[in-house]
C-alpha positions in Angstrom: 4.2 35.7 13.3 3.1 32.4 11.8 4.4 28.9 12.7 5.7 26.7 9.9 4.1 23.3 9.8 6.4 20.4 10.3 6.3 17.5 7.9 6.9 14.1 9.6 8.2 11.1 7.7 6.2 7.9 7.5 8.8 6.1 9.6 8.6 8.7 12.4 4.8 8.4 12.4 4.9 4.6 12.6 7.4 4.8 15.4 5.2 7.1 17.5 2.1 5.1 16.7 3.7 1.8 17.7 4.8 3.3 21.0 1.2 4.5 21.5 -0.1 1.0 20.8 2.2 -0.5 23.3 0.4 1.5 26.1 3.6 1.7 28.1 3.1 5.4 28.6 0.3 7.9 28.1 -0.5 9.7 24.9 0.5 13.0 26.5 3.9 11.6 27.6 4.6 10.3 24.1 3.6 13.6 22.6 6.0 15.5 24.9 8.7 13.0 24.2 8.5 13.4 20.4 7.3 17.1 20.5 4.1 16.6 18.7 0.5 17.3 19.6 -1.4 14.5 21.5 -4.1 14.6 18.8 -1.5 13.7 16.2 -0.4 10.7 18.3 -3.9 9.5 18.5 -4.7 10.0 14.8 -1.4 8.2 13.8 -2.3 5.3 16.2 -5.8 5.0 14.7 -4.4 5.1 11.1 -2.0 2.4 11.9 -4.6 0.2 13.5 -7.0 0.8 10.5 -4.3 0.1 7.9 -2.8 -2.9 9.6 -5.1 -5.4 7.7 -3.9 -4.0 4.4 -0.4 -5.1 5.1 -1.5 -8.8 4.9 -4.4 -8.4 2.5 -2.4 -6.5 -0.1 -0.3 -9.5 -1.1 -3.2 -11.7 -1.9 -5.0 -9.0 -3.8 -1.9 -8.2 -5.9 -1.4 -11.9 -6.5 -5.0 -12.4 -7.8 -4.6 -9.3 -10.0 -1.3 -10.6 -11.5 -2.8 -14.0 -12.2 -5.7 -12.4 -14.0 -3.3 -10.2 -16.0 -1.2 -13.3 -16.9 -4.4 -15.1 -18.1 -5.3 -12.1 -20.2 -1.8 -12.0 -21.8 -2.0 -15.8 -22.6 -5.3 -15.2 -24.2 -3.9 -12.4 -26.4 -0.9 -14.6 -27.3 -3.2 -17.4 -28.4 -5.3 -15.0 -30.5 -2.2 -13.6 -32.2 -1.0 -17.1 -33.0 -4.3 -17.9 -34.7 -4.3 -14.7 -36.7 -0.6 -15.2 -37.7 -1.4 -18.8 -38.9 -4.5 -17.7 -40.8 -2.6 -14.9 -42.5 0.4 -17.1 -43.4 -2.0 -19.7 -45.0 -3.7 -17.0 -47.0 -0.4 -15.5 -48.2 1.0 -18.9 -49.3 -1.8 -19.5 -51.8 
């Protein structure tokens, strides 16, 4: 007889990991409370701590990326305007 693996939502994992970070109870107690293995609680806690910096750094990274994309689009618009003006002058002759 095989056990079916449970899939936990991201919200559930975050809830368990936050409770583990608070250190109000032991990992074993948290694992019993949520009916998961203590190793999972520890790994979710570690993942949350490792990924916490991305929450704040992501905004700056995406902002820089969007600024560079806007600059590239303005460059392309300028190039198209020059080409259009060139072609319109050649056609008018």
